[in-house]
C-alpha positions, 0 to 999 in steps of 0.5 A: 516551522523548521526541524533540527534535521532541516539544518543537519542537526541530529534529532534525539526524537525516536519514532512513535511505536504502537502497541500490539493491541493498537496494531491489532485494532487498526488491522481489524478496522482496515480489513473491515473497510477494505474487505468489500473492495477485495471481494469486488474482484477485477472489472472485466475491462481491466482483466482484458487490458491485463491480458492484452498487456501480457500478450504484448509482453510475451511477443517482445520476449520472443 
């Protein structure tokens, strides 16, 4: 299905806006879903990799 914008025509359709209550509820649900992920922290192998990359980056700046 083609849209008017695909042919260079201007569309009068405005983007949908969510009410504050809906936004708040979505935010609560997203925080509930991802809270565990945030609390897990960074695995040691990633932390080591970041340290090595930072060390290499600092050598290049000198």
